[in-house]
N, CA and C atoms as a LAMMPS dump frame, in Angstrom:
ITEM: TIMESTEP
0
ITEM: NUMBER OF ATOMS
645
ITEM: BOX BOUNDS ff ff ff
-5.0000000000000000e+02 5.0000000000000000e+02
-5.0000000000000000e+02 5.0000000000000000e+02
-5.0000000000000000e+02 5.0000000000000000e+02
ITEM: ATOMS id mol type element x y z
1 1 1 N -272.804 166.449 -87.987
2 1 2 C -272.531 167.223 -86.772
3 1 3 C -271.64 166.408 -85.838
4 2 1 N -270.599 167.042 -85.299
5 2 2 C -269.662 166.348 -84.427
6 2 3 C -270.369 165.894 -83.158
7 3 1 N -269.88 164.783 -82.603
8 3 2 C -270.48 164.229 -81.393
9 3 3 C -270.46 165.235 -80.252
10 4 1 N -269.347 165.995 -80.131
11 4 2 C -269.245 166.993 -79.066
12 4 3 C -270.354 168.035 -79.19
13 5 1 N -270.645 168.458 -80.429
14 5 2 C -271.679 169.466 -80.636
15 5 3 C -273.071 168.923 -80.314
16 6 1 N -273.301 167.649 -80.658
17 6 2 C -274.58 167.018 -80.327
18 6 3 C -274.743 166.934 -78.81
19 7 1 N -273.649 166.547 -78.146
20 7 2 C -273.704 166.366 -76.696
21 7 3 C -274.042 167.673 -75.982
22 8 1 N -273.579 168.802 -76.555
23 8 2 C -273.799 170.092 -75.903
24 8 3 C -275.289 170.402 -75.75
25 9 1 N -276.107 169.882 -76.662
26 9 2 C -277.543 170.14 -76.586
27 9 3 C -278.172 169.464 -75.361
28 10 1 N -277.543 168.419 -74.873
29 10 2 C -278.104 167.663 -73.754
30 10 3 C -277.474 168.037 -72.415
31 11 1 N -276.457 168.896 -72.457
32 11 2 C -275.822 169.329 -71.208
33 11 3 C -276.518 170.586 -70.723
34 12 1 N -277.041 170.598 -69.495
35 12 2 C -277.721 171.78 -68.99
36 12 3 C -276.784 172.983 -68.936
37 13 1 N -277.353 174.178 -69.133
38 13 2 C -276.552 175.397 -69.096
39 13 3 C -275.925 175.538 -67.71
40 14 1 N -274.632 175.739 -67.683
41 14 2 C -273.926 175.79 -66.402
42 14 3 C -274.292 177.047 -65.629
43 15 1 N -274.697 176.859 -64.379
44 15 2 C -275.039 177.98 -63.516
45 15 3 C -274.161 178.004 -62.269
46 16 1 N -273.106 177.219 -62.299
47 16 2 C -272.24 177.118 -61.128
48 16 3 C -270.819 177.56 -61.44
49 17 1 N -270.182 176.894 -62.378
50 17 2 C -268.758 177.107 -62.602
51 17 3 C -268.443 178.457 -63.24
52 18 1 N -269.165 178.828 -64.284
53 18 2 C -268.854 180.077 -64.969
54 18 3 C -269.042 181.309 -64.078
55 19 1 N -270.13 181.38 -63.305
56 19 2 C -270.242 182.524 -62.393
57 19 3 C -269.088 182.594 -61.388
58 20 1 N -268.637 181.431 -60.912
59 20 2 C -267.52 181.425 -59.96
60 20 3 C -266.219 181.854 -60.637
61 21 1 N -265.995 181.373 -61.865
62 21 2 C -264.804 181.793 -62.599
63 21 3 C -264.816 183.305 -62.841
64 22 1 N -265.987 183.834 -63.168
65 22 2 C -266.087 185.271 -63.423
66 22 3 C -265.865 186.072 -62.145
67 23 1 N -266.321 185.55 -61.017
68 23 2 C -266.041 186.205 -59.733
69 23 3 C -264.542 186.203 -59.456
70 24 1 N -263.91 185.072 -59.737
71 24 2 C -262.469 184.946 -59.477
72 24 3 C -261.663 185.889 -60.356
73 25 1 N -262.029 185.984 -61.638
74 25 2 C -261.26 186.839 -62.545
75 25 3 C -261.523 188.325 -62.27
76 26 1 N -262.75 188.669 -61.862
77 26 2 C -263.047 190.058 -61.483
78 26 3 C -262.26 190.443 -60.237
79 27 1 N -262.162 189.52 -59.303
80 27 2 C -261.372 189.763 -58.086
81 27 3 C -259.9 189.948 -58.433
82 28 1 N -259.452 189.229 -59.455
83 28 2 C -258.071 189.319 -59.915
84 28 3 C -257.765 190.729 -60.432
85 29 1 N -258.707 191.31 -61.181
86 29 2 C -258.506 192.671 -61.681
87 29 3 C -258.342 193.645 -60.515
88 30 1 N -259.165 193.465 -59.482
89 30 2 C -259.055 194.349 -58.313
90 30 3 C -257.688 194.2 -57.65
91 31 1 N -257.194 192.956 -57.584
92 31 2 C -255.849 192.721 -57.031
93 31 3 C -254.805 193.479 -57.849
94 32 1 N -254.898 193.356 -59.176
95 32 2 C -253.92 193.988 -60.051
96 32 3 C -253.951 195.495 -59.976
97 33 1 N -255.143 196.087 -59.991
98 33 2 C -255.223 197.549 -59.97
99 33 3 C -254.811 198.107 -58.608
100 34 1 N -255.075 197.335 -57.543
101 34 2 C -254.638 197.759 -56.208
102 34 3 C -253.123 197.723 -56.098
103 35 1 N -252.51 196.716 -56.709
104 35 2 C -251.049 196.62 -56.724
105 35 3 C -250.437 197.822 -57.442
106 36 1 N -250.999 198.174 -58.603
107 36 2 C -250.475 199.316 -59.363
108 36 3 C -250.604 200.596 -58.551
109 37 1 N -251.751 200.779 -57.912
110 37 2 C -251.932 201.978 -57.086
111 37 3 C -250.923 202.005 -55.948
112 38 1 N -250.66 200.842 -55.355
113 38 2 C -249.732 200.774 -54.229
114 38 3 C -248.31 201.16 -54.623
115 39 1 N -247.847 200.682 -55.768
116 39 2 C -246.459 200.976 -56.159
117 39 3 C -246.312 202.389 -56.721
118 40 1 N -247.429 203.02 -57.075
119 40 2 C -247.345 204.361 -57.638
120 40 3 C -247.532 205.469 -56.609
121 41 1 N -248.11 205.136 -55.461
122 41 2 C -248.322 206.17 -54.45
123 41 3 C -247.047 206.422 -53.656
124 42 1 N -246.852 207.671 -53.271
125 42 2 C -245.703 208.026 -52.423
126 42 3 C -246.111 208.134 -50.957
127 43 1 N -247.406 207.976 -50.714
128 43 2 C -247.943 208.025 -49.35
129 43 3 C -247.804 206.637 -48.723
130 44 1 N -246.851 206.494 -47.79
131 44 2 C -246.567 205.177 -47.217
132 44 3 C -247.745 204.625 -46.42
133 45 1 N -248.489 205.507 -45.764
134 45 2 C -249.67 205.041 -45.02
135 45 3 C -250.702 204.474 -45.98
136 46 1 N -250.943 205.185 -47.073
137 46 2 C -251.889 204.709 -48.079
138 46 3 C -251.399 203.411 -48.699
139 47 1 N -250.086 203.309 -48.932
140 47 2 C -249.53 202.087 -49.518
141 47 3 C -249.791 200.884 -48.611
142 48 1 N -249.601 201.065 -47.305
143 48 2 C -249.85 199.963 -46.37
144 48 3 C -251.324 199.57 -46.349
145 49 1 N -252.216 200.56 -46.5
146 49 2 C -253.65 200.262 -46.576
147 49 3 C -253.957 199.426 -47.823
148 50 1 N -253.283 199.773 -48.916
149 50 2 C -253.488 199.03 -50.164
150 50 3 C -252.918 197.617 -50.062
151 51 1 N -251.795 197.464 -49.366
152 51 2 C -251.232 196.126 -49.148
153 51 3 C -252.221 195.262 -48.362
154 52 1 N -252.872 195.865 -47.359
155 52 2 C -253.861 195.131 -46.572
156 52 3 C -255.051 194.743 -47.45
157 53 1 N -255.441 195.649 -48.344
158 53 2 C -256.552 195.346 -49.248
159 53 3 C -256.191 194.184 -50.169
160 54 1 N -254.951 194.15 -50.642
161 54 2 C -254.506 193.033 -51.486
162 54 3 C -254.613 191.714 -50.727
163 55 1 N -254.222 191.723 -49.456
164 55 2 C -254.362 190.515 -48.634
165 55 3 C -255.822 190.079 -48.548
166 56 1 N -256.705 191.042 -48.322
167 56 2 C -258.137 190.728 -48.22
168 56 3 C -258.668 190.158 -49.537
169 57 1 N -258.236 190.752 -50.65
170 57 2 C -258.687 190.283 -51.958
171 57 3 C -258.158 188.879 -52.251
172 58 1 N -256.922 188.615 -51.832
173 58 2 C -256.353 187.279 -52.044
174 58 3 C -257.122 186.24 -51.241
175 59 1 N -257.517 186.588 -50.015
176 59 2 C -258.306 185.664 -49.193
177 59 3 C -259.673 185.418 -49.83
178 60 1 N -260.253 186.477 -50.404
179 60 2 C -261.528 186.312 -51.12
180 60 3 C -261.352 185.374 -52.307
181 61 1 N -260.237 185.531 -53.022
182 61 2 C -259.94 184.639 -54.138
183 61 3 C -259.802 183.194 -53.687
184 62 1 N -259.165 182.996 -52.539
185 62 2 C -259.037 181.64 -51.988
186 62 3 C -260.402 181.011 -51.747
187 63 1 N -261.331 181.804 -51.211
188 63 2 C -262.672 181.294 -50.925
189 63 3 C -263.389 180.876 -52.214
190 64 1 N -263.217 181.684 -53.263
191 64 2 C -263.844 181.345 -54.548
192 64 3 C -263.226 180.067 -55.117
193 65 1 N -261.901 179.955 -55.011
194 65 2 C -261.212 178.754 -55.509
195 65 3 C -261.675 177.513 -54.761
196 66 1 N -261.789 177.606 -53.449
197 66 2 C -262.252 176.46 -52.661
198 66 3 C -263.68 176.084 -53.059
199 67 1 N -264.513 177.084 -53.359
200 67 2 C -265.881 176.802 -53.787
201 67 3 C -265.883 176.089 -55.135
202 68 1 N -264.986 176.502 -56.028
203 68 2 C -264.857 175.82 -57.325
204 68 3 C -264.469 174.358 -57.136
205 69 1 N -263.497 174.12 -56.255
206 69 2 C -263.08 172.738 -55.993
207 69 3 C -264.223 171.927 -55.391
208 70 1 N -264.987 172.557 -54.498
209 70 2 C -266.113 171.867 -53.869
210 70 3 C -267.166 171.498 -54.901
211 71 1 N -267.487 172.44 -55.786
212 71 2 C -268.476 172.174 -56.825
213 71 3 C -267.98 171.088 -57.777
214 72 1 N -266.675 171.075 -58.005
215 72 2 C -266.098 170.057 -58.887
216 72 3 C -266.283 168.664 -58.297
217 73 1 N -266.2 168.576 -56.981
218 73 2 C -266.367 167.275 -56.32
219 73 3 C -267.826 166.854 -56.235
220 74 1 N -268.754 167.819 -56.337
221 74 2 C -270.177 167.536 -56.175
222 74 3 C -270.894 167.287 -57.501
223 75 1 N -270.396 167.888 -58.584
224 75 2 C -271.117 167.85 -59.85
225 75 3 C -270.543 166.799 -60.797
226 76 1 N -271.441 165.959 -61.316
227 76 2 C -271.018 164.931 -62.265
228 76 3 C -270.794 165.541 -63.641
229 77 1 N -271.734 166.415 -64.059
230 77 2 C -271.632 167.054 -65.37
231 77 3 C -270.96 168.414 -65.207
232 78 1 N -269.92 168.645 -65.991
233 78 2 C -269.184 169.91 -65.95
234 78 3 C -269.133 170.509 -67.358
235 79 1 N -268.99 171.831 -67.471
236 79 2 C -269.026 172.466 -68.795
237 79 3 C -267.848 172.11 -69.679
238 80 1 N -266.709 171.769 -69.091
239 80 2 C -265.566 171.24 -69.838
240 80 3 C -264.766 170.343 -68.922
241 81 1 N -263.66 169.801 -69.417
242 81 2 C -262.925 168.771 -68.683
243 81 3 C -262.662 169.158 -67.226
244 82 1 N -262.849 168.201 -66.339
245 82 2 C -262.652 168.455 -64.919
246 82 3 C -261.223 168.916 -64.642
247 83 1 N -260.265 168.294 -65.36
248 83 2 C -258.857 168.677 -65.154
249 83 3 C -258.621 170.129 -65.545
250 84 1 N -259.299 170.584 -66.613
251 84 2 C -259.137 171.964 -67.053
252 84 3 C -259.783 172.938 -66.074
253 85 1 N -260.915 172.559 -65.507
254 85 2 C -261.553 173.404 -64.491
255 85 3 C -260.614 173.571 -63.302
256 86 1 N -260.035 172.452 -62.871
257 86 2 C -259.107 172.491 -61.735
258 86 3 C -257.873 173.319 -62.075
259 87 1 N -257.326 173.125 -63.271
260 87 2 C -256.111 173.836 -63.677
261 87 3 C -256.35 175.337 -63.803
262 88 1 N -257.497 175.715 -64.378
263 88 2 C -257.791 177.138 -64.54
264 88 3 C -258.034 177.801 -63.189
265 89 1 N -258.768 177.122 -62.316
266 89 2 C -258.998 177.668 -60.968
267 89 3 C -257.673 177.852 -60.231
268 90 1 N -256.785 176.867 -60.362
269 90 2 C -255.477 176.947 -59.692
270 90 3 C -254.629 178.071 -60.264
271 91 1 N -254.65 178.231 -61.595
272 91 2 C -253.841 179.274 -62.228
273 91 3 C -254.302 180.66 -61.809
274 92 1 N -255.625 180.883 -61.783
275 92 2 C -256.162 182.181 -61.358
276 92 3 C -255.799 182.448 -59.898
277 93 1 N -255.919 181.422 -59.079
278 93 2 C -255.565 181.561 -57.664
279 93 3 C -254.077 181.872 -57.498
280 94 1 N -253.244 181.242 -58.31
281 94 2 C -251.798 181.477 -58.227
282 94 3 C -251.429 182.915 -58.597
283 95 1 N -252.142 183.502 -59.56
284 95 2 C -251.864 184.893 -59.919
285 95 3 C -252.086 185.785 -58.705
286 96 1 N -253.232 185.596 -58.043
287 96 2 C -253.534 186.386 -56.841
288 96 3 C -252.502 186.13 -55.748
289 97 1 N -252.07 184.88 -55.617
290 97 2 C -251.064 184.536 -54.599
291 97 3 C -249.771 185.317 -54.816
292 98 1 N -249.332 185.403 -56.064
293 98 2 C -248.06 186.082 -56.331
294 98 3 C -248.197 187.601 -56.298
295 99 1 N -249.386 188.117 -56.572
296 99 2 C -249.616 189.546 -56.364
297 99 3 C -249.498 189.85 -54.87
298 100 1 N -250.152 189.006 -54.065
299 100 2 C -250.049 189.176 -52.619
300 100 3 C -248.608 188.988 -52.15
301 101 1 N -247.922 187.988 -52.719
302 101 2 C -246.527 187.743 -52.34
303 101 3 C -245.633 188.927 -52.658
304 102 1 N -245.881 189.572 -53.79
305 102 2 C -245.107 190.759 -54.161
306 102 3 C -245.32 191.871 -53.135
307 103 1 N -246.597 192.109 -52.81
308 103 2 C -246.92 193.161 -51.838
309 103 3 C -246.322 192.844 -50.469
310 104 1 N -246.415 191.586 -50.073
311 104 2 C -245.863 191.195 -48.776
312 104 3 C -244.354 191.4 -48.717
313 105 1 N -243.66 191.087 -49.795
314 105 2 C -242.208 191.282 -49.822
315 105 3 C -241.852 192.763 -49.721
316 106 1 N -242.61 193.606 -50.419
317 106 2 C -242.356 195.043 -50.337
318 106 3 C -242.513 195.535 -48.897
319 107 1 N -243.557 195.03 -48.243
320 107 2 C -243.835 195.476 -46.879
321 107 3 C -242.829 194.894 -45.887
322 108 1 N -242.593 193.582 -45.95
323 108 2 C -241.714 192.922 -44.985
324 108 3 C -240.258 193.344 -45.143
325 109 1 N -239.817 193.559 -46.379
326 109 2 C -238.426 193.933 -46.631
327 109 3 C -238.213 195.441 -46.603
328 110 1 N -239.296 196.174 -46.275
329 110 2 C -239.216 197.633 -46.17
330 110 3 C -238.714 198.262 -47.472
331 111 1 N -239.279 197.795 -48.579
332 111 2 C -238.96 198.379 -49.885
333 111 3 C -239.886 199.576 -50.082
334 112 1 N -239.377 200.759 -49.851
335 112 2 C -240.195 201.965 -49.915
336 112 3 C -239.991 202.742 -51.212
337 113 1 N -238.818 202.59 -51.832
338 113 2 C -238.539 203.265 -53.1
339 113 3 C -238.918 202.32 -54.236
340 114 1 N -239.962 202.688 -54.96
341 114 2 C -240.441 201.841 -56.047
342 114 3 C -239.738 202.236 -57.352
343 115 1 N -238.933 201.35 -57.856
344 115 2 C -238.168 201.634 -59.069
345 115 3 C -239.057 201.523 -60.307
346 116 1 N -238.569 202.05 -61.417
347 116 2 C -239.325 201.966 -62.671
348 116 3 C -239.65 200.519 -63.061
349 117 1 N -238.701 199.564 -62.92
350 117 2 C -239.037 198.17 -63.265
351 117 3 C -240.14 197.582 -62.381
352 118 1 N -240.167 197.943 -61.1
353 118 2 C -241.235 197.454 -60.218
354 118 3 C -242.583 197.98 -60.696
355 119 1 N -242.629 199.269 -61.009
356 119 2 C -243.872 199.872 -61.486
357 119 3 C -244.296 199.238 -62.815
358 120 1 N -243.337 199.05 -63.714
359 120 2 C -243.647 198.469 -65.02
360 120 3 C -244.164 197.044 -64.883
361 121 1 N -243.525 196.245 -64.046
362 121 2 C -243.98 194.864 -63.855
363 121 3 C -245.37 194.827 -63.226
364 122 1 N -245.636 195.723 -62.281
365 122 2 C -246.969 195.789 -61.678
366 122 3 C -248.018 196.114 -62.74
367 123 1 N -247.686 197.032 -63.633
368 123 2 C -248.608 197.383 -64.723
369 123 3 C -248.836 196.197 -65.658
370 124 1 N -247.787 195.45 -65.923
371 124 2 C -247.918 194.273 -66.79
372 124 3 C -248.772 193.196 -66.128
373 125 1 N -248.597 193.013 -64.818
374 125 2 C -249.428 192.057 -64.081
375 125 3 C -250.897 192.459 -64.187
376 126 1 N -251.156 193.739 -63.981
377 126 2 C -252.533 194.242 -64.073
378 126 3 C -253.1 194.005 -65.472
379 127 1 N -252.295 194.278 -66.489
380 127 2 C -252.718 194.029 -67.872
381 127 3 C -253.063 192.56 -68.073
382 128 1 N -252.228 191.677 -67.529
383 128 2 C -252.495 190.246 -67.632
384 128 3 C -253.794 189.857 -66.961
385 129 1 N -254.073 190.458 -65.806
386 129 2 C -255.322 190.166 -65.091
387 129 3 C -256.537 190.579 -65.915
388 130 1 N -256.443 191.727 -66.568
389 130 2 C -257.546 192.207 -67.411
390 130 3 C -257.802 191.234 -68.559
391 131 1 N -256.733 190.76 -69.191
392 131 2 C -256.897 189.847 -70.321
393 131 3 C -257.38 188.468 -69.88
394 132 1 N -256.952 188.01 -68.713
395 132 2 C -257.48 186.751 -68.177
396 132 3 C -258.989 186.883 -67.977
397 133 1 N -259.411 188 -67.409
398 133 2 C -260.837 188.227 -67.172
399 133 3 C -261.62 188.258 -68.486
400 134 1 N -261.089 188.946 -69.503
401 134 2 C -261.769 189.016 -70.803
402 134 3 C -261.974 187.629 -71.388
403 135 1 N -260.931 186.811 -71.319
404 135 2 C -261.023 185.463 -71.875
405 135 3 C -261.977 184.581 -71.077
406 136 1 N -261.895 184.665 -69.751
407 136 2 C -262.748 183.845 -68.886
408 136 3 C -264.223 184.117 -69.173
409 137 1 N -264.577 185.366 -69.406
410 137 2 C -265.976 185.735 -69.617
411 137 3 C -266.54 185.223 -70.946
412 138 1 N -265.66 184.815 -71.842
413 138 2 C -266.117 184.276 -73.13
414 138 3 C -266.186 182.746 -73.135
415 139 1 N -265.748 182.107 -72.053
416 139 2 C -265.73 180.646 -72.015
417 139 3 C -267.127 180.049 -71.932
418 140 1 N -268.082 180.815 -71.408
419 140 2 C -269.398 180.227 -71.145
420 140 3 C -270.17 179.828 -72.391
421 141 1 N -269.858 180.458 -73.534
422 141 2 C -270.572 180.034 -74.739
423 141 3 C -269.645 179.687 -75.901
424 142 1 N -268.38 180.102 -75.805
425 142 2 C -267.371 179.823 -76.831
426 142 3 C -267.811 180.305 -78.222
427 143 1 N -268.626 181.374 -78.239
428 143 2 C -269.035 181.941 -79.522
429 143 3 C -268.007 182.94 -80.048
430 144 1 N -267.383 183.66 -79.119
431 144 2 C -266.405 184.674 -79.509
432 144 3 C -264.989 184.154 -79.259
433 145 1 N -264.657 183.106 -79.996
434 145 2 C -263.353 182.472 -79.811
435 145 3 C -262.219 183.458 -80.071
436 146 1 N -262.429 184.382 -81.016
437 146 2 C -261.378 185.35 -81.352
438 146 3 C -260.989 186.206 -80.14
439 147 1 N -261.984 186.55 -79.315
440 147 2 C -261.7 187.351 -78.119
441 147 3 C -260.793 186.576 -77.176
442 148 1 N -261.074 185.283 -77.031
443 148 2 C -260.254 184.448 -76.143
444 148 3 C -258.841 184.316 -76.695
445 149 1 N -258.733 183.999 -77.978
446 149 2 C -257.398 183.807 -78.558
447 149 3 C -256.597 185.11 -78.546
448 150 1 N -257.258 186.228 -78.837
449 150 2 C -256.545 187.516 -78.806
450 150 3 C -256.053 187.837 -77.399
451 151 1 N -256.881 187.543 -76.412
452 151 2 C -256.476 187.78 -75.02
453 151 3 C -255.28 186.911 -74.657
454 152 1 N -255.307 185.664 -75.088
455 152 2 C -254.197 184.749 -74.786
456 152 3 C -252.911 185.197 -75.474
457 153 1 N -253.03 185.698 -76.706
458 153 2 C -251.851 186.214 -77.42
459 153 3 C -251.268 187.419 -76.678
460 154 1 N -252.146 188.312 -76.227
461 154 2 C -251.669 189.489 -75.481
462 154 3 C -250.995 189.075 -74.176
463 155 1 N -251.543 188.055 -73.52
464 155 2 C -250.94 187.573 -72.271
465 155 3 C -249.541 187.008 -72.543
466 156 1 N -249.408 186.247 -73.607
467 156 2 C -248.09 185.692 -73.959
468 156 3 C -247.095 186.802 -74.264
469 157 1 N -247.553 187.808 -74.983
470 157 2 C -246.683 188.947 -75.298
471 157 3 C -246.303 189.705 -74.036
472 158 1 N -247.276 189.896 -73.148
473 158 2 C -247.02 190.572 -71.878
474 158 3 C -245.981 189.837 -71.051
475 159 1 N -246.1 188.5 -71.025
476 159 2 C -245.15 187.701 -70.229
477 159 3 C -243.737 187.811 -70.791
478 160 1 N -243.613 187.843 -72.109
479 160 2 C -242.3 188.025 -72.727
480 160 3 C -241.712 189.387 -72.368
481 161 1 N -242.554 190.405 -72.374
482 161 2 C -242.104 191.742 -72.006
483 161 3 C -241.663 191.781 -70.541
484 162 1 N -242.424 191.079 -69.687
485 162 2 C -242.08 191.029 -68.256
486 162 3 C -240.726 190.345 -68.043
487 163 1 N -240.465 189.284 -68.802
488 163 2 C -239.16 188.623 -68.725
489 163 3 C -238.03 189.607 -69.032
490 164 1 N -238.239 190.396 -70.081
491 164 2 C -237.221 191.369 -70.493
492 164 3 C -236.998 192.422 -69.4
493 165 1 N -238.101 192.959 -68.866
494 165 2 C -237.991 193.974 -67.8
495 165 3 C -237.281 193.396 -66.577
496 166 1 N -237.662 192.17 -66.207
497 166 2 C -237.062 191.523 -65.04
498 166 3 C -235.561 191.308 -65.226
499 167 1 N -235.181 190.763 -66.353
500 167 2 C -233.767 190.463 -66.588
501 167 3 C -232.916 191.726 -66.614
502 168 1 N -233.426 192.761 -67.263
503 168 2 C -232.7 194.036 -67.313
504 168 3 C -232.591 194.657 -65.924
505 169 1 N -233.663 194.555 -65.139
506 169 2 C -233.666 195.141 -63.801
507 169 3 C -232.664 194.445 -62.888
508 170 1 N -232.615 193.117 -62.963
509 170 2 C -231.669 192.364 -62.131
510 170 3 C -230.235 192.658 -62.565
511 171 1 N -230.001 192.728 -63.863
512 171 2 C -228.66 193.067 -64.36
513 171 3 C -228.241 194.442 -63.864
514 172 1 N -229.179 195.387 -63.866
515 172 2 C -228.889 196.746 -63.386
516 172 3 C -228.535 196.729 -61.898
517 173 1 N -229.245 195.918 -61.125
518 173 2 C -228.948 195.796 -59.693
519 173 3 C -227.516 195.326 -59.469
520 174 1 N -227.127 194.282 -60.178
521 174 2 C -225.782 193.734 -60.006
522 174 3 C -224.698 194.708 -60.484
523 175 1 N -225.023 195.516 -61.473
524 175 2 C -224.035 196.452 -62.017
525 175 3 C -223.853 197.699 -61.157
526 176 1 N -224.958 198.179 -60.562
527 176 2 C -224.9 199.506 -59.939
528 176 3 C -225.204 199.536 -58.442
529 177 1 N -225.632 198.404 -57.874
530 177 2 C -225.923 198.39 -56.439
531 177 3 C -224.846 197.601 -55.704
532 178 1 N -224.267 198.212 -54.666
533 178 2 C -223.171 197.583 -53.921
534 178 3 C -223.645 196.857 -52.669
535 179 1 N -224.796 197.244 -52.149
536 179 2 C -225.278 196.643 -50.909
537 179 3 C -225.982 195.317 -51.207
538 180 1 N -225.454 194.241 -50.648
539 180 2 C -225.99 192.9 -50.945
540 180 3 C -227.431 192.75 -50.474
541 181 1 N -227.755 193.325 -49.32
542 181 2 C -229.121 193.197 -48.807
543 181 3 C -230.121 193.895 -49.721
544 182 1 N -229.742 195.035 -50.239
545 182 2 C -230.622 195.765 -51.155
546 182 3 C -230.84 194.962 -52.437
547 183 1 N -229.766 194.36 -52.941
548 183 2 C -229.885 193.521 -54.141
549 183 3 C -230.873 192.387 -53.904
550 184 1 N -230.732 191.715 -52.769
551 184 2 C -231.583 190.57 -52.46
552 184 3 C -233.041 191.007 -52.328
553 185 1 N -233.287 192.111 -51.605
554 185 2 C -234.655 192.577 -51.388
555 185 3 C -235.346 192.909 -52.71
556 186 1 N -234.675 193.684 -53.542
557 186 2 C -235.292 194.096 -54.795
558 186 3 C -235.437 192.926 -55.765
559 187 1 N -234.466 192.037 -55.76
560 187 2 C -234.56 190.866 -56.641
561 187 3 C -235.757 189.993 -56.245
562 188 1 N -235.996 189.852 -54.944
563 188 2 C -237.135 189.063 -54.469
564 188 3 C -238.462 189.679 -54.92
565 189 1 N -238.572 190.985 -54.814
566 189 2 C -239.796 191.666 -55.233
567 189 3 C -239.997 191.518 -56.738
568 190 1 N -238.943 191.77 -57.489
569 190 2 C -239.022 191.657 -58.946
570 190 3 C -239.387 190.237 -59.38
571 191 1 N -238.8 189.253 -58.708
572 191 2 C -239.06 187.853 -59.065
573 191 3 C -240.517 187.479 -58.805
574 192 1 N -241.078 187.948 -57.693
575 192 2 C -242.483 187.641 -57.387
576 192 3 C -243.414 188.261 -58.422
577 193 1 N -243.112 189.498 -58.823
578 193 2 C -243.92 190.162 -59.838
579 193 3 C -243.826 189.428 -61.186
580 194 1 N -242.616 189.047 -61.565
581 194 2 C -242.424 188.342 -62.828
582 194 3 C -243.135 186.991 -62.803
583 195 1 N -243.121 186.312 -61.658
584 195 2 C -243.8 185.021 -61.551
585 195 3 C -245.303 185.182 -61.682
586 196 1 N -245.838 186.297 -61.211
587 196 2 C -247.274 186.56 -61.384
588 196 3 C -247.635 186.607 -62.864
589 197 1 N -246.741 187.17 -63.684
590 197 2 C -247.005 187.189 -65.135
591 197 3 C -246.919 185.781 -65.715
592 198 1 N -246.027 184.956 -65.177
593 198 2 C -245.952 183.551 -65.607
594 198 3 C -247.268 182.826 -65.343
595 199 1 N -247.853 183.099 -64.175
596 199 2 C -249.114 182.444 -63.832
597 199 3 C -250.261 182.92 -64.725
598 200 1 N -250.192 184.181 -65.188
599 200 2 C -251.169 184.648 -66.179
600 200 3 C -251.052 183.816 -67.454
601 201 1 N -249.819 183.545 -67.845
602 201 2 C -249.591 182.732 -69.04
603 201 3 C -250.096 181.313 -68.828
604 202 1 N -249.95 180.769 -67.617
605 202 2 C -250.484 179.443 -67.317
606 202 3 C -252 179.416 -67.529
607 203 1 N -252.686 180.458 -67.054
608 203 2 C -254.139 180.535 -67.229
609 203 3 C -254.497 180.598 -68.711
610 204 1 N -253.725 181.372 -69.465
611 204 2 C -253.961 181.472 -70.914
612 204 3 C -253.776 180.116 -71.59
613 205 1 N -252.754 179.374 -71.178
614 205 2 C -252.5 178.052 -71.763
615 205 3 C -253.654 177.092 -71.507
616 206 1 N -254.218 177.157 -70.298
617 206 2 C -255.363 176.295 -69.98
618 206 3 C -256.547 176.649 -70.868
619 207 1 N -256.8 177.944 -71.04
620 207 2 C -257.944 178.361 -71.853
621 207 3 C -257.753 178.004 -73.321
622 208 1 N -256.529 178.072 -73.807
623 208 2 C -256.254 177.63 -75.185
624 208 3 C -256.502 176.133 -75.324
625 209 1 N -256.153 175.369 -74.284
626 209 2 C -256.405 173.931 -74.296
627 209 3 C -257.906 173.648 -74.323
628 210 1 N -258.677 174.441 -73.579
629 210 2 C -260.134 174.282 -73.564
630 210 3 C -260.703 174.541 -74.96
631 211 1 N -260.188 175.566 -75.625
632 211 2 C -260.651 175.889 -76.989
633 211 3 C -260.389 174.727 -77.94
634 212 1 N -259.198 174.153 -77.85
635 212 2 C -258.825 173.046 -78.744
636 212 3 C -259.753 171.844 -78.518
637 213 1 N -260.017 171.538 -77.256
638 213 2 C -260.84 170.375 -76.929
639 213 3 C -262.3 170.56 -77.294
640 214 1 N -262.747 171.821 -77.352
641 214 2 C -264.172 172.081 -77.624
642 214 3 C -264.41 172.665 -79.005
643 215 1 N -263.386 172.589 -79.853
644 215 2 C -263.532 173.13 -81.23
645 215 3 C -264.519 172.297 -82.031
């Protein structure tokens, strides 16, 4: 029996980190679905309400992340590498940050017409949040490794698709939009959404690293 497997018998079942990670990833799904609803509604008042909700959810995510960091500083024994706990908490927090950043740019730059690429990228971000949550929930026992790896593969595929949507959308802006301010506004929104998918991939990479270290 490998030393790591023997050691697991002597490590108490974690009752701190995994519940916090699951809270963070569940909050992430709410951020993603709220973003999709916001870009799909034509009711500007409702959209602004949803933008405010995204801000509230991002602040809630910040509180969970700070609690994770606090527990990391207090606990000697952790369920996996301290660096990985920190990296995963940061990656999940960054996804929420860029979802909020996307919403803020739409609101501040008065982007009221939601183009197909904006809607598609928002949907991809939401998909990434769902897969991050699925993988996070399997970390506590590492029995269903296939679920984690499949989620990470889907996240990588989603990020590649987001790159394609982003690049095509920006090319379309330069080809067919003459107003420089409009180009800048839409490019900023698209870039924030695409970066949110990058952060989903960062979270997937951390979880794949955890799997390798605990195999």
